[in-house]
N, C-alpha and C positions, 0 to 999 in steps of 0.2 A: 156707645153713648158716653161722653165724658161725665165724670161725677167727682164729688169730694164729700168729706164728712166734717161736720161742725161738732167739736168735742170740747170738753174742759178737763184737762188732765194735769196732774201735779207729779213731778218726779220725786218719789219717796226718798231716794238716796240723797237728793239735794236738801230735802227737809231734814233728814238725819244729820247732814253736814252742818246745816244752819243751827240746829239744836246743840250740836257738839261745840261749835264756835261760840255760841251764846253762853253755854256753861263755862267754857274756858275763860271768856272775858269777865264773867261775873265773879269767878273765883279769884281773878287777878286784880279786880278793881278795889281801890281803897275804901270807897263808901259802902262796899258790901262785906268788909272784913267782919268775921264773927257772926254773920247772918246765915240763915238757912235758905238763901235764894237760889233757885235752880229751875231747870225746865226738863221734864221727862216726856218721852214719846212712847206711845203705844199705837202702832199703825198710823192712822191719820188723825189721831187724837193726841194733842199736846196738853200737858198740865204744867202750869206756871205756879211755882211756890215762892212765897216771900214773907218777911216779918210784918210788914204793914202795907197799906194801900199805895203809898208813895213808891216804895220799893217794888211792889207788884207792877205798877205802871212803868217803872224804869226798866225792869227785866223785859216787859212786853215791848218796849221801844227798842231795846237791843235786839230782841228776837226779830222784830219787823225789819230792822236795818239789815240783819244777816240774811233774812229771806229775800229781800229785794236785791241784795248784792249777788245772791245765787240765782237770780232770774225767776223767782216765784212771785207772782202777783199777790199782794196781800188782800186784794178784794175777795179772794177765795177763803179767807179766814172768818170764822164765826166765833166771836168772843162770848163766853158765858159770863154770868154774874160772879163776882168774887164771893167765895164761901169761907167762913171761919173754920179752922181746923181745931186748934187748941190755943188757949190764951188769946193773943192777937195775931197769930199766924194765919195767913190767908192762902187760898189756892184758887186758880181760875182755869177752867177748861176751855181750850181753844181747839175747835174742830176745823180741819182742812177739808173744804168741800171739793169733791171731785164728781165729774159727771154733770150732765145738764138735767136740772129738775124738770118734771113734766110741764109745769105751767110756763117756764121759760122756753121749753121746746115748742109748746103751742104758740107762744108769742112770736118766736122766730119763724115758724111755718106761716103764720098769718101775715107777718111782715113781708115775707117773700111772695106770697100769693097776691097781696094787695099791691105789690110793686109792678105788676103786669109784665114782669120779665118772663121769657119763655123757658122756664125751668120748673121742675117738679121737686117738692120738698116732702120728705117723709120722716117720721120719728121712728128711730130704731133703738130701743132701749134707752141708754143715756147719751145718745148722739142723734144728730139730724143729718140725713143723707140728702144731698142736693144733686140732681142730675139734669142735664140739658143737652141740646144738640150741638152747641158751640162752646169752645173754651172762653171766648170773649164774654158771653152772657154769664158764665160761671164766675169769671173775675169781677164782673159788675155786681153780681150777687154777694161776693165776698166783701167788696167795698161797701155795699149797702148795709150788710150786717155789722161790719166793723164800726161804721158811723152811727148806727142806730142803737146797738146794744153795748152800753158802756158800764153797766152796773155789775157785770160778772165777766171774768176773764175767759175768752174763747180762743180755741186754736182751730185752724183749718188744715185737716190732714187727709191723707189717702187720695190725693188728686190723681185721677186716672183719665187717660184718653180713650 
């Protein structure tokens, strides 16, 4: 029976490359001369440092542009509140969300069941497995989910006959 998985994955190496490019651009830009603006990465948690709120937003914009250029959807970023470190230096924690959260997985399964397509959807950890008797109905399901779920980046992987 044909099946596929609905997942939300982010390539960690591409995130690392985007962080490196952001740091390189920040060190070379004239408006950041003498400032302590940078981005640090610890797994899927990024920390953006800057001297003031304006520069913090500027570094975040550069990071977003580099992530988009590397093919990472910025809808998977969860921005934290800016925190004061010392003086007027600020930091912001940015979490890169991976995996489908349980409430979104339930929403996807309900959407598929309500569509009356002849497929079965089941939640498997941080992914949703969809199986059905025909490839055409699975492709209709992919189109339905792409059209309906726009608030979070989803990928359709592991398509098997």
